[in-house]
N, C-alpha and C positions, 0 to 999 in steps of 0.2 A: 504493500500500500504506500509506504513512504517513497519508494523509488518511482512508482507510477505518478504520484503527486508531483514529485520534483521534475520529472520529465515533462509533465503538462505545463508547469510554470516556465521551464526552460524554453519551451516552444513559443512562449509569448514575448520573450526578451532576447536581445542580442548583446548582452553584457553580463559580467559576473559580479553580483553584489558582494561587497566585502564586509558590510556591517548590517547586522540584523537589529531591528528595533521592535519592542513589544510595548504597546500603549495600554494603560490600565483605565479604570472607570473615570469618565469625565475628562480624559486626557487625549482625546482624539485630535486636537488641534495641530499637533506636530505633523501629522500625516498630510495636512493641507498645505504644508510648506515645501513638500517634495516637488522638485521640478521635473518636467517632462514625464509625468506620472503614467504608469501603466497600472490600471486598477483591475483586480481580479476578485470577484466575490468568492467567499469560502465555499458556497454551495456549488460553484462551478468546477472546483478542484476535485479530482477523483479521490474518494474515500476520506476527504478532509472533514473534520467536525465543523459545526456551525455555532456561532456565538448566540447565546440566549440571555446573557446578563444585561441589565439596563446600562445604557451608556456605551455599549460596544457595537460598533458598526458592522463588524464581521466581514472585513475585506483586506486583501493584501494590496499594498501600494509599492511599486518598484520604480525607482528613478534616482535622482540625484539630490543630496542634501549637503549643503556646505562643500560642494565639490567632490563628494564621495558617493559611490554607488551603494545604494541601500535597498533593503527589503523591509517594509514596515507592516506590522500587524496592527490594524485598527480593531482591537478587540481580541481577547484571549479566551481560553477554555478553563473552566473551573471544575474541581471535583464535585462541588455541590450541585452542579448542573446534571450530574449523572454520567459524565464522561469517565472512562477508565484512565488510569495513569498513562497507559500507552497512547491513548488518544490525545491527552493533554500535552505530552512531549513530542508528538508527531511533528508539529511545526519546527521544533528545534532541529530535529534530524533532517527535515526537508531543507532547512537553511544550510545545514552542514553540507548537504549534497549540492546545493547551489553555489557553494564556495565561501560562505560566510566564515570569517575568522574571529570577529568581535561581536558580542551580543550586548545590547543596551536594553534594560527593562525598566518599566515604571509601574508603580501601583499606587492606589489610594489606600491609605492605612489609618488605623486608629492610633492616637498618641498615648503611649504608656508613660514615657519619661515626663515627670512633673515639671521639668524645665522647658518642655516643648509647648507650642501653641498651635491652634488651628491655622493652617496656611504655611507652616514651616515645611521646608524641603530637607530631607535627610538622605545622604549618600549611605547606602547599605555597605557596611564593612564585614558583616558576618550574619548568619541566620541560625535560628533554632527551628528545627522541623518537628512540630508536635501534631502532625497529621495522622500519625500512627502507621504510615506506610512509606514506601520509597519507590519511585518510578523505575528503578533498575532491578527490582525483584523479578526473578524468572531467568530463563536462559540468556546469557550474555551474547549480544550481537557484536562480535569483534570488529565488524566493519565500522563501528562508531567509536568504540573505546574498550579499555581493558576491564576485566571483571571487577576489580576493587579500585574504585576511584578515590584518589587523595583529595580531601576537601580543605587542606590547610590554608591555601591561598586562593580560595575560590573566587573571591571578589578581587580582581587584579589590582594589587597595590599601586602600580604606576597609573592606572586609570582613575583610581580613587583620588590620588594626589592631583592629577591633571584636572579632574572635575572640580575639586575643591579650589584649586588655584583659579580656574575659570570663573567660578561663582563669585569669588572674592573680587576679581577684576571687574565683574559686571555689577558689583555692589549689592549682591544678593546674599543675605545672611543664610549660611548653609550649616546644617547639622550633620553629624556622622553617628552611626550607631547600628544596633542589632535589630533585625526584623524577625518576628516570630510568625510562623505560618501555621494556620489551622484550616480545617476543611470548610467551616461554615455549613449552611447559610445563616444560622442564627449568630447574632453578635455575642460577644463574650459576657460572662457575668462579672459583676464587680469583684467577687472573690477570686475569680480566675485572673483578672487583671492584676490584682495585688500579688498573686503567686508569680505571674509572668515578670512583674517588676523585680521581684526577688531573684528570679533566674537571670536577670540582666538584659531583658528585652526593652527596647526603646519604642518600637512600633509593632503593630499586629495587623495581620490581614489574612485573606483567604486565597492567595495566589502565590506566584513567583518561585516558591521553593522547589517545586517539581521541575520547572523550566530550568532553573539554575543548576540543579543536580544533573539534568540531562546535558546541559551545555558544558559543565565541567567534565562529564564523561566523554564529550566530543572534543575536549581540550580547547575550547574557545576561551578567549579573553572576555571577562565579564565586568560590566558596570551596571549598577542598579540604583534606583531612587525610590523613596517613599514620599508621597505628598500627604502630609497630615491633614486629612479632610474632616476629621472629628476627633475629639478627645475620647479615649476609650471609656467603657462603662465604669461609673463610680468616680471618675475624675471630676466631672461636673454634674450638677444636679439636674440632668435633663435626659430625655430618651434619645436613642440613636436612630437616625433615619437615613434611607437611601437618598432622599432628596437633598439632605445636607451634604452628602458625599459628592454628588454631581454638581451642586452649586459651588462648593469650594474648589472643585476641580476646574470649573469654568473660570472662576475668578483668579486663581493662583497658578493654573497650569501654564500660563504664558511665561512666567518666570522660569519654570522648569524647561520649557521648550527652548528658551534662549540659552540656557546652560548646556543643554544637549547639543543644540546646533553648533555652538561655538566649540564644544569639546570635540565633536565629530570633525570639524574643520582642522583641528590640531592633531588628529590621529595620523 
């Protein structure tokens, strides 16, 4: 399935994308900045999953961003939608077959760190996988990577430094920290958030970790961002809503787009 999907996409383009980008909830705007775009709906790609989450357009955009050839996912796949881990990481392996060497991911996340505020952008330096599973379980496909994948430097230190420097030059206050991944779709309880803070997590969300594990397996360079679209349960005396996530994504996503576009230019 992965190879058939990659061949279909290759038939639509005459270049090799070097950078893959995955856009999270409310963060579709970067895709609109890609020049000379070739747009492919997920539903048209053989065996490709289709996004059902709010705020996910469900299409690939291939073209140029900041002078680099890119393939951009406007919308991802989540475990809570009912997709298997194999289906969730399928786009990562397709990107590998297309020639992608560097993967940039974004997500909308809840803020656990009490020093964070809604609208903050955090560069992910590490993650905690509390989904209860791993996308590499099962027979290893050696065409993509080795059986036991080292995760020590998963979030490429040089890319973290480059993104931090770029944000500072753009005058954007940037955070760095640890992302904790869960399955969703329910938001976390206040007690869970207190426990996660004790574990050292700074943000929490329902995506990213499976994709990152698959990208590490494929030996890609990885850079990832969380946009704090809400403070996690119990931090503020208010209920959590999807509407807040999308609203803050629309308001603050522009800053993240600028950081990513400038970072891509410098790769």
